[in-house]
TORKOL-556685 format. One record per residue (C-alpha): residue number from 1; x negated, z negated, y negated. Coordinates in steps of 0.001 Angstrom, whole numbers, plus 500000, padded with zeros to 6 digits. Each point is the difference from the previous one (the first is absolute). Layout:
REM residues N
<pt><pos>NUM</pos><X>X</X><Z>Z</Z><Y>Y</Y></pt>
...
//
This chain:
REM residues 262
<pt><pos>1</pos><X>795211</X><Z>503020</Z><Y>946761</Y></pt>
<pt><pos>2</pos><X>500232</X><Z>500400</Z><Y>503761</Y></pt>
<pt><pos>3</pos><X>498641</X><Z>503533</Z><Y>499754</Y></pt>
<pt><pos>4</pos><X>497037</X><Z>498808</Z><Y>497910</Y></pt>
<pt><pos>5</pos><X>499238</X><Z>497246</Z><Y>502520</Y></pt>
<pt><pos>6</pos><X>500121</X><Z>502535</Z><Y>502817</Y></pt>
<pt><pos>7</pos><X>497531</X><Z>502261</Z><Y>498162</Y></pt>
<pt><pos>8</pos><X>497645</X><Z>497063</Z><Y>499500</Y></pt>
<pt><pos>9</pos><X>500259</X><Z>499032</Z><Y>503672</Y></pt>
<pt><pos>10</pos><X>499162</X><Z>503565</Z><Y>500979</Y></pt>
<pt><pos>11</pos><X>497068</X><Z>500038</Z><Y>497567</Y></pt>
<pt><pos>12</pos><X>498677</X><Z>496767</Z><Y>501517</Y></pt>
<pt><pos>13</pos><X>500280</X><Z>501532</Z><Y>503467</Y></pt>
<pt><pos>14</pos><X>498072</X><Z>503075</Z><Y>498835</Y></pt>
<pt><pos>15</pos><X>497210</X><Z>497803</Z><Y>498620</Y></pt>
<pt><pos>16</pos><X>499853</X><Z>498121</Z><Y>503296</Y></pt>
<pt><pos>17</pos><X>499697</X><Z>503244</Z><Y>501978</Y></pt>
<pt><pos>18</pos><X>497157</X><Z>501173</Z><Y>497730</Y></pt>
<pt><pos>19</pos><X>497763</X><Z>497267</Z><Y>501400</Y></pt>
<pt><pos>20</pos><X>499297</X><Z>501998</Z><Y>503171</Y></pt>
<pt><pos>21</pos><X>499128</X><Z>503153</Z><Y>498062</Y></pt>
<pt><pos>22</pos><X>497750</X><Z>498105</Z><Y>497581</Y></pt>
<pt><pos>23</pos><X>498117</X><Z>498359</Z><Y>502859</Y></pt>
<pt><pos>24</pos><X>499408</X><Z>503403</Z><Y>501623</Y></pt>
<pt><pos>25</pos><X>498810</X><Z>501417</Z><Y>496671</Y></pt>
<pt><pos>26</pos><X>497606</X><Z>497057</Z><Y>499568</Y></pt>
<pt><pos>27</pos><X>498410</X><Z>500739</Z><Y>503385</Y></pt>
<pt><pos>28</pos><X>499767</X><Z>503723</Z><Y>499183</Y></pt>
<pt><pos>29</pos><X>498423</X><Z>499254</Z><Y>496621</Y></pt>
<pt><pos>30</pos><X>497442</X><Z>497678</Z><Y>501615</Y></pt>
<pt><pos>31</pos><X>499108</X><Z>502704</Z><Y>502530</Y></pt>
<pt><pos>32</pos><X>499586</X><Z>502572</Z><Y>497204</Y></pt>
<pt><pos>33</pos><X>497879</X><Z>497572</Z><Y>497988</Y></pt>
<pt><pos>34</pos><X>497565</X><Z>499453</Z><Y>502878</Y></pt>
<pt><pos>35</pos><X>499755</X><Z>503763</Z><Y>500568</Y></pt>
<pt><pos>36</pos><X>499122</X><Z>500600</Z><Y>496342</Y></pt>
<pt><pos>37</pos><X>497223</X><Z>497397</Z><Y>500233</Y></pt>
<pt><pos>38</pos><X>498144</X><Z>502177</Z><Y>502492</Y></pt>
<pt><pos>39</pos><X>496978</X><Z>501815</Z><Y>498506</Y></pt>
<pt><pos>40</pos><X>501105</X><Z>503488</Z><Y>498928</Y></pt>
<pt><pos>41</pos><X>497292</X><Z>501649</Z><Y>502092</Y></pt>
<pt><pos>42</pos><X>501550</X><Z>498507</Z><Y>503159</Y></pt>
<pt><pos>43</pos><X>503343</X><Z>501706</Z><Y>499369</Y></pt>
<pt><pos>44</pos><X>500168</X><Z>503733</Z><Y>500558</Y></pt>
<pt><pos>45</pos><X>502163</X><Z>502287</Z><Y>497831</Y></pt>
<pt><pos>46</pos><X>502863</X><Z>500158</Z><Y>502499</Y></pt>
<pt><pos>47</pos><X>500182</X><Z>496201</Z><Y>500281</Y></pt>
<pt><pos>48</pos><X>499840</X><Z>499701</Z><Y>496218</Y></pt>
<pt><pos>49</pos><X>502929</X><Z>502405</Z><Y>499632</Y></pt>
<pt><pos>50</pos><X>502004</X><Z>498047</Z><Y>502581</Y></pt>
<pt><pos>51</pos><X>499224</X><Z>496772</Z><Y>498156</Y></pt>
<pt><pos>52</pos><X>501362</X><Z>501556</Z><Y>496807</Y></pt>
<pt><pos>53</pos><X>503275</X><Z>500893</Z><Y>501742</Y></pt>
<pt><pos>54</pos><X>500165</X><Z>496513</Z><Y>501489</Y></pt>
<pt><pos>55</pos><X>499600</X><Z>498309</Z><Y>496612</Y></pt>
<pt><pos>56</pos><X>502540</X><Z>502415</Z><Y>498460</Y></pt>
<pt><pos>57</pos><X>502563</X><Z>499075</Z><Y>502678</Y></pt>
<pt><pos>58</pos><X>499411</X><Z>496280</Z><Y>499371</Y></pt>
<pt><pos>59</pos><X>500437</X><Z>500424</Z><Y>496236</Y></pt>
<pt><pos>60</pos><X>503234</X><Z>501955</Z><Y>500511</Y></pt>
<pt><pos>61</pos><X>501399</X><Z>497215</Z><Y>502167</Y></pt>
<pt><pos>62</pos><X>498835</X><Z>497345</Z><Y>497525</Y></pt>
<pt><pos>63</pos><X>501726</X><Z>501789</Z><Y>497115</Y></pt>
<pt><pos>64</pos><X>503273</X><Z>500276</Z><Y>501909</Y></pt>
<pt><pos>65</pos><X>499805</X><Z>496354</Z><Y>501090</Y></pt>
<pt><pos>66</pos><X>499344</X><Z>498758</Z><Y>496457</Y></pt>
<pt><pos>67</pos><X>502912</X><Z>502101</Z><Y>498698</Y></pt>
<pt><pos>68</pos><X>502335</X><Z>498528</Z><Y>502601</Y></pt>
<pt><pos>69</pos><X>498833</X><Z>496457</Z><Y>499285</Y></pt>
<pt><pos>70</pos><X>500507</X><Z>500504</Z><Y>496259</Y></pt>
<pt><pos>71</pos><X>503512</X><Z>501343</Z><Y>500525</Y></pt>
<pt><pos>72</pos><X>500910</X><Z>497075</Z><Y>502252</Y></pt>
<pt><pos>73</pos><X>498547</X><Z>497408</Z><Y>497593</Y></pt>
<pt><pos>74</pos><X>501930</X><Z>501454</Z><Y>497076</Y></pt>
<pt><pos>75</pos><X>503200</X><Z>499925</Z><Y>502040</Y></pt>
<pt><pos>76</pos><X>499354</X><Z>496338</Z><Y>500798</Y></pt>
<pt><pos>77</pos><X>499545</X><Z>499272</Z><Y>496292</Y></pt>
<pt><pos>78</pos><X>503138</X><Z>501934</Z><Y>499105</Y></pt>
<pt><pos>79</pos><X>498110</X><Z>502753</Z><Y>498206</Y></pt>
<pt><pos>80</pos><X>499919</X><Z>503727</Z><Y>500668</Y></pt>
<pt><pos>81</pos><X>497072</X><Z>502111</Z><Y>501086</Y></pt>
<pt><pos>82</pos><X>498851</X><Z>503103</Z><Y>498147</Y></pt>
<pt><pos>83</pos><X>501496</X><Z>503191</Z><Y>501388</Y></pt>
<pt><pos>84</pos><X>496580</X><Z>501465</Z><Y>500786</Y></pt>
<pt><pos>85</pos><X>499421</X><Z>497212</Z><Y>502516</Y></pt>
<pt><pos>86</pos><X>503479</X><Z>499713</Z><Y>501429</Y></pt>
<pt><pos>87</pos><X>500243</X><Z>503756</Z><Y>500541</Y></pt>
<pt><pos>88</pos><X>497524</X><Z>499621</Z><Y>502851</Y></pt>
<pt><pos>89</pos><X>502669</X><Z>498257</Z><Y>502064</Y></pt>
<pt><pos>90</pos><X>503156</X><Z>501736</Z><Y>501173</Y></pt>
<pt><pos>91</pos><X>502789</X><Z>499056</Z><Y>502326</Y></pt>
<pt><pos>92</pos><X>500089</X><Z>502791</Z><Y>502549</Y></pt>
<pt><pos>93</pos><X>499488</X><Z>500958</Z><Y>503618</Y></pt>
<pt><pos>94</pos><X>496368</X><Z>500507</Z><Y>501077</Y></pt>
<pt><pos>95</pos><X>501267</X><Z>503086</Z><Y>501850</Y></pt>
<pt><pos>96</pos><X>500927</X><Z>501556</Z><Y>496644</Y></pt>
<pt><pos>97</pos><X>496340</X><Z>499897</Z><Y>499007</Y></pt>
<pt><pos>98</pos><X>498867</X><Z>501306</Z><Y>503377</Y></pt>
<pt><pos>99</pos><X>502476</X><Z>502900</Z><Y>499962</Y></pt>
<pt><pos>100</pos><X>498670</X><Z>501097</Z><Y>496605</Y></pt>
<pt><pos>101</pos><X>496488</X><Z>500177</Z><Y>501461</Y></pt>
<pt><pos>102</pos><X>500656</X><Z>501621</Z><Y>503378</Y></pt>
<pt><pos>103</pos><X>500338</X><Z>503668</Z><Y>498825</Y></pt>
<pt><pos>104</pos><X>496410</X><Z>500148</Z><Y>498734</Y></pt>
<pt><pos>105</pos><X>498736</X><Z>498629</Z><Y>503327</Y></pt>
<pt><pos>106</pos><X>502167</X><Z>502416</Z><Y>501991</Y></pt>
<pt><pos>107</pos><X>498032</X><Z>502869</Z><Y>498490</Y></pt>
<pt><pos>108</pos><X>496688</X><Z>498404</Z><Y>500989</Y></pt>
<pt><pos>109</pos><X>501342</X><Z>499238</Z><Y>503469</Y></pt>
<pt><pos>110</pos><X>501234</X><Z>503553</Z><Y>500591</Y></pt>
<pt><pos>111</pos><X>496509</X><Z>501343</Z><Y>499349</Y></pt>
<pt><pos>112</pos><X>498833</X><Z>497888</Z><Y>502936</Y></pt>
<pt><pos>113</pos><X>502927</X><Z>500930</Z><Y>502210</Y></pt>
<pt><pos>114</pos><X>501548</X><Z>496529</Z><Y>499625</Y></pt>
<pt><pos>115</pos><X>503735</X><Z>499453</Z><Y>499442</Y></pt>
<pt><pos>116</pos><X>501303</X><Z>496983</Z><Y>498051</Y></pt>
<pt><pos>117</pos><X>503395</X><Z>498754</Z><Y>501133</Y></pt>
<pt><pos>118</pos><X>501804</X><Z>497443</Z><Y>497844</Y></pt>
<pt><pos>119</pos><X>503040</X><Z>497924</Z><Y>500982</Y></pt>
<pt><pos>120</pos><X>501765</X><Z>497720</Z><Y>497520</Y></pt>
<pt><pos>121</pos><X>502293</X><Z>497443</Z><Y>501664</Y></pt>
<pt><pos>122</pos><X>499909</X><Z>497663</Z><Y>496996</Y></pt>
<pt><pos>123</pos><X>502522</X><Z>501881</Z><Y>497836</Y></pt>
<pt><pos>124</pos><X>502284</X><Z>497601</Z><Y>498160</Y></pt>
<pt><pos>125</pos><X>497567</X><Z>497074</Z><Y>500137</Y></pt>
<pt><pos>126</pos><X>499702</X><Z>498399</Z><Y>496523</Y></pt>
<pt><pos>127</pos><X>496697</X><Z>500622</Z><Y>498253</Y></pt>
<pt><pos>128</pos><X>497319</X><Z>497331</Z><Y>499636</Y></pt>
<pt><pos>129</pos><X>497505</X><Z>499210</Z><Y>497249</Y></pt>
<pt><pos>130</pos><X>496945</X><Z>502244</Z><Y>500409</Y></pt>
<pt><pos>131</pos><X>496802</X><Z>500436</Z><Y>498018</Y></pt>
<pt><pos>132</pos><X>500170</X><Z>503768</Z><Y>500221</Y></pt>
<pt><pos>133</pos><X>496384</X><Z>500888</Z><Y>499236</Y></pt>
<pt><pos>134</pos><X>498512</X><Z>497884</Z><Y>502793</Y></pt>
<pt><pos>135</pos><X>502744</X><Z>501094</Z><Y>502444</Y></pt>
<pt><pos>136</pos><X>499208</X><Z>503674</Z><Y>499294</Y></pt>
<pt><pos>137</pos><X>496300</X><Z>499314</Z><Y>500528</Y></pt>
<pt><pos>138</pos><X>500814</X><Z>498242</Z><Y>503264</Y></pt>
<pt><pos>139</pos><X>502079</X><Z>502929</Z><Y>501296</Y></pt>
<pt><pos>140</pos><X>497268</X><Z>502408</Z><Y>498897</Y></pt>
<pt><pos>141</pos><X>497486</X><Z>498069</Z><Y>502116</Y></pt>
<pt><pos>142</pos><X>502371</X><Z>499876</Z><Y>502978</Y></pt>
<pt><pos>143</pos><X>500869</X><Z>503715</Z><Y>499912</Y></pt>
<pt><pos>144</pos><X>496393</X><Z>501025</Z><Y>499382</Y></pt>
<pt><pos>145</pos><X>498881</X><Z>497994</Z><Y>503036</Y></pt>
<pt><pos>146</pos><X>502774</X><Z>501448</Z><Y>502161</Y></pt>
<pt><pos>147</pos><X>498883</X><Z>503530</Z><Y>499069</Y></pt>
<pt><pos>148</pos><X>496267</X><Z>499351</Z><Y>500088</Y></pt>
<pt><pos>149</pos><X>500058</X><Z>498487</Z><Y>503471</Y></pt>
<pt><pos>150</pos><X>502753</X><Z>502228</Z><Y>501418</Y></pt>
<pt><pos>151</pos><X>499771</X><Z>501871</Z><Y>503277</Y></pt>
<pt><pos>152</pos><X>497510</X><Z>502874</Z><Y>500136</Y></pt>
<pt><pos>153</pos><X>500729</X><Z>501293</Z><Y>503495</Y></pt>
<pt><pos>154</pos><X>502234</X><Z>502803</Z><Y>501222</Y></pt>
<pt><pos>155</pos><X>502949</X><Z>498048</Z><Y>501458</Y></pt>
<pt><pos>156</pos><X>503004</X><Z>500593</Z><Y>497724</Y></pt>
<pt><pos>157</pos><X>501835</X><Z>496755</Z><Y>500817</Y></pt>
<pt><pos>158</pos><X>497309</X><Z>497974</Z><Y>498241</Y></pt>
<pt><pos>159</pos><X>499974</X><Z>502037</Z><Y>496803</Y></pt>
<pt><pos>160</pos><X>502480</X><Z>497793</Z><Y>498123</Y></pt>
<pt><pos>161</pos><X>500109</X><Z>497196</Z><Y>497464</Y></pt>
<pt><pos>162</pos><X>503198</X><Z>497955</Z><Y>500266</Y></pt>
<pt><pos>163</pos><X>501280</X><Z>497989</Z><Y>497029</Y></pt>
<pt><pos>164</pos><X>503015</X><Z>497742</Z><Y>500314</Y></pt>
<pt><pos>165</pos><X>501717</X><Z>497579</Z><Y>497653</Y></pt>
<pt><pos>166</pos><X>502529</X><Z>497499</Z><Y>501304</Y></pt>
<pt><pos>167</pos><X>501859</X><Z>496913</Z><Y>498878</Y></pt>
<pt><pos>168</pos><X>498572</X><Z>496651</Z><Y>500938</Y></pt>
<pt><pos>169</pos><X>501222</X><Z>498538</Z><Y>503286</Y></pt>
<pt><pos>170</pos><X>502132</X><Z>497567</Z><Y>497975</Y></pt>
<pt><pos>171</pos><X>502404</X><Z>502225</Z><Y>497997</Y></pt>
<pt><pos>172</pos><X>500733</X><Z>497295</Z><Y>497421</Y></pt>
<pt><pos>173</pos><X>496325</X><Z>499800</Z><Y>499025</Y></pt>
<pt><pos>174</pos><X>500005</X><Z>503346</Z><Y>498241</Y></pt>
<pt><pos>175</pos><X>496406</X><Z>500666</Z><Y>501038</Y></pt>
<pt><pos>176</pos><X>498333</X><Z>503179</Z><Y>501220</Y></pt>
<pt><pos>177</pos><X>497763</X><Z>500925</Z><Y>502901</Y></pt>
<pt><pos>178</pos><X>497910</X><Z>503160</Z><Y>499809</Y></pt>
<pt><pos>179</pos><X>497898</X><Z>501395</Z><Y>502826</Y></pt>
<pt><pos>180</pos><X>497455</X><Z>502815</Z><Y>499794</Y></pt>
<pt><pos>181</pos><X>498868</X><Z>501286</Z><Y>503377</Y></pt>
<pt><pos>182</pos><X>497471</X><Z>502654</Z><Y>500943</Y></pt>
<pt><pos>183</pos><X>497963</X><Z>501168</Z><Y>502990</Y></pt>
<pt><pos>184</pos><X>496258</X><Z>500500</Z><Y>499926</Y></pt>
<pt><pos>185</pos><X>496970</X><Z>497822</Z><Y>499291</Y></pt>
<pt><pos>186</pos><X>501070</X><Z>496401</Z><Y>500437</Y></pt>
<pt><pos>187</pos><X>498717</X><Z>496462</Z><Y>499686</Y></pt>
<pt><pos>188</pos><X>498743</X><Z>498058</Z><Y>503009</Y></pt>
<pt><pos>189</pos><X>501966</X><Z>496883</Z><Y>500893</Y></pt>
<pt><pos>190</pos><X>497091</X><Z>497655</Z><Y>499249</Y></pt>
<pt><pos>191</pos><X>499835</X><Z>501412</Z><Y>496452</Y></pt>
<pt><pos>192</pos><X>503666</X><Z>499460</Z><Y>499079</Y></pt>
<pt><pos>193</pos><X>499284</X><Z>496762</Z><Y>498092</Y></pt>
<pt><pos>194</pos><X>496776</X><Z>501044</Z><Y>498260</Y></pt>
<pt><pos>195</pos><X>500986</X><Z>503561</Z><Y>499009</Y></pt>
<pt><pos>196</pos><X>501714</X><Z>498604</Z><Y>496871</Y></pt>
<pt><pos>197</pos><X>496738</X><Z>498645</Z><Y>498573</Y></pt>
<pt><pos>198</pos><X>498228</X><Z>501859</Z><Y>497143</Y></pt>
<pt><pos>199</pos><X>497641</X><Z>502783</Z><Y>501131</Y></pt>
<pt><pos>200</pos><X>501116</X><Z>499572</Z><Y>503599</Y></pt>
<pt><pos>201</pos><X>500586</X><Z>503232</Z><Y>501901</Y></pt>
<pt><pos>202</pos><X>500866</X><Z>500330</Z><Y>503659</Y></pt>
<pt><pos>203</pos><X>497383</X><Z>501050</Z><Y>502506</Y></pt>
<pt><pos>204</pos><X>502011</X><Z>503070</Z><Y>501065</Y></pt>
<pt><pos>205</pos><X>500247</X><Z>501224</Z><Y>496395</Y></pt>
<pt><pos>206</pos><X>496265</X><Z>499534</Z><Y>499452</Y></pt>
<pt><pos>207</pos><X>499179</X><Z>501824</Z><Y>503237</Y></pt>
<pt><pos>208</pos><X>502181</X><Z>502916</Z><Y>498924</Y></pt>
<pt><pos>209</pos><X>498027</X><Z>500234</Z><Y>496725</Y></pt>
<pt><pos>210</pos><X>503272</X><Z>499980</Z><Y>498048</Y></pt>
<pt><pos>211</pos><X>499294</X><Z>499016</Z><Y>496396</Y></pt>
<pt><pos>212</pos><X>501615</X><Z>496842</Z><Y>498671</Y></pt>
<pt><pos>213</pos><X>499299</X><Z>497039</Z><Y>497742</Y></pt>
<pt><pos>214</pos><X>501371</X><Z>497193</Z><Y>502187</Y></pt>
<pt><pos>215</pos><X>502110</X><Z>498751</Z><Y>497075</Y></pt>
<pt><pos>216</pos><X>503447</X><Z>501512</Z><Y>500604</Y></pt>
<pt><pos>217</pos><X>501423</X><Z>497539</Z><Y>502522</Y></pt>
<pt><pos>218</pos><X>498813</X><Z>497035</Z><Y>497947</Y></pt>
<pt><pos>219</pos><X>501925</X><Z>501291</Z><Y>496967</Y></pt>
<pt><pos>220</pos><X>503082</X><Z>500454</Z><Y>502179</Y></pt>
<pt><pos>221</pos><X>499886</X><Z>496387</Z><Y>501157</Y></pt>
<pt><pos>222</pos><X>499360</X><Z>498697</Z><Y>496464</Y></pt>
<pt><pos>223</pos><X>502940</X><Z>502006</Z><Y>498645</Y></pt>
<pt><pos>224</pos><X>502336</X><Z>498724</Z><Y>502720</Y></pt>
<pt><pos>225</pos><X>498796</X><Z>496441</Z><Y>499388</Y></pt>
<pt><pos>226</pos><X>500836</X><Z>500306</Z><Y>496310</Y></pt>
<pt><pos>227</pos><X>503527</X><Z>501062</Z><Y>500975</Y></pt>
<pt><pos>228</pos><X>500230</X><Z>497053</Z><Y>502396</Y></pt>
<pt><pos>229</pos><X>500047</X><Z>502439</Z><Y>502905</Y></pt>
<pt><pos>230</pos><X>497850</X><Z>500781</Z><Y>503013</Y></pt>
<pt><pos>231</pos><X>497925</X><Z>502914</Z><Y>501289</Y></pt>
<pt><pos>232</pos><X>499293</X><Z>500365</Z><Y>503719</Y></pt>
<pt><pos>233</pos><X>498021</X><Z>502615</Z><Y>501898</Y></pt>
<pt><pos>234</pos><X>500461</X><Z>501000</Z><Y>503628</Y></pt>
<pt><pos>235</pos><X>497709</X><Z>502590</Z><Y>501560</Y></pt>
<pt><pos>236</pos><X>500107</X><Z>500743</Z><Y>503727</Y></pt>
<pt><pos>237</pos><X>498429</X><Z>502797</Z><Y>502066</Y></pt>
<pt><pos>238</pos><X>502285</X><Z>502433</Z><Y>501807</Y></pt>
<pt><pos>239</pos><X>498572</X><Z>500240</Z><Y>503498</Y></pt>
<pt><pos>240</pos><X>496285</X><Z>500294</Z><Y>500674</Y></pt>
<pt><pos>241</pos><X>499451</X><Z>503331</Z><Y>498250</Y></pt>
<pt><pos>242</pos><X>502787</X><Z>500111</Z><Y>497406</Y></pt>
<pt><pos>243</pos><X>499886</X><Z>499063</Z><Y>496310</Y></pt>
<pt><pos>244</pos><X>500937</X><Z>496624</Z><Y>498568</Y></pt>
<pt><pos>245</pos><X>503523</X><Z>499318</Z><Y>498743</Y></pt>
<pt><pos>246</pos><X>499574</X><Z>498045</Z><Y>496778</Y></pt>
<pt><pos>247</pos><X>502919</X><Z>498275</Z><Y>498276</Y></pt>
<pt><pos>248</pos><X>499854</X><Z>498320</Z><Y>496589</Y></pt>
<pt><pos>249</pos><X>502928</X><Z>497605</Z><Y>499500</Y></pt>
<pt><pos>250</pos><X>500873</X><Z>498867</Z><Y>496474</Y></pt>
<pt><pos>251</pos><X>502628</X><Z>497299</Z><Y>499523</Y></pt>
<pt><pos>252</pos><X>501436</X><Z>499544</Z><Y>496485</Y></pt>
<pt><pos>253</pos><X>502166</X><Z>496875</Z><Y>499680</Y></pt>
<pt><pos>254</pos><X>502481</X><Z>499449</Z><Y>497207</Y></pt>
<pt><pos>255</pos><X>498145</X><Z>497464</Z><Y>497872</Y></pt>
<pt><pos>256</pos><X>503294</X><Z>498630</Z><Y>498673</Y></pt>
<pt><pos>257</pos><X>500913</X><Z>498714</Z><Y>503462</Y></pt>
<pt><pos>258</pos><X>498612</X><Z>497199</Z><Y>502157</Y></pt>
<pt><pos>259</pos><X>496696</X><Z>501188</Z><Y>501435</Y></pt>
<pt><pos>260</pos><X>500427</X><Z>498054</Z><Y>503228</Y></pt>
<pt><pos>261</pos><X>502683</X><Z>502565</Z><Y>500976</Y></pt>
<pt><pos>262</pos><X>497172</X><Z>502448</Z><Y>500631</Y></pt>
//
């Protein structure tokens, strides 16, 4: 009986945390709706393709959110969810997912003379509930950005991407912190708040003519919001002529614990 009550309390907490993700999805859907109302002749082929990817990302997030809400509601009612829905959620370390992905990016990085160095200081930390599909998509966006905007000069000390996973500052929380750091094209300080918005790309990236949709960071923040976590970006220039050092910080709390501890 106590175990059942605990499951229902956890399900109620999950439903509460979904509110932030649903609100973000509502704003994204409204933005997509207004874009689709534009006359087709005013949207060039490249913008139309980007709009398609944008809508696809929103639908993916909506599907995952609905699945999570259905699972939580059925737990509250004492029922059980179909395996096809529940299989999307697993209790594991986010670093497990990232480690599975890194080898394919190491090959891409080596072709550009970039070395990926990974440090895992979170070994032994209990796993947390993750929606694996959206987490993989988030890491794909983060690693793709780190490679795409990586250093293109000749100084060897900047030709690295550093990935680190650590336990949360409060050991009893069981949460994870993951940082992905690279050197290269950065984001100006005045753009740090707006760079997360749909279609928004930094001025330095646009000036470099590096291709991008402006959707990746928004998906990262939505994914972290759905896991009751946070995503922060720090990008600072190294000297007057050097590249930017850009650090993406992802904080995954243990949703079974009190969130105020974070």
